[in-house]
Phi, psi and omega in degrees: 000324178295329177300322177294317178300320180288320178296317176298321178293318178297325180298308183294318176298317178297320179301312179296320180296327185252022179050038175089357183275339179232154003281336176244109181283358182302316187291322180287329184279319192259345185229048187287339182246005184240188186283350174278358178300326178269027178304326181290326175297317178302315179296316181298319181285332173290324175299310178300319180295323177291326173292321176296317178294325175297323177299324179284349180059047174288138176235000000 
């Protein structure tokens, strides 16, 4: 679960370093003017939250 949190953190850091063009350039190219432009951030935070929920052992 900690692995998911670290992967999510790396995803978000990569997104900030490359201005949203990486790791998935789809969001920056196809959604430049709407709320999905930050899709990479949403994915990164979802990965981190799944790791956090796994740490809590919710069933």
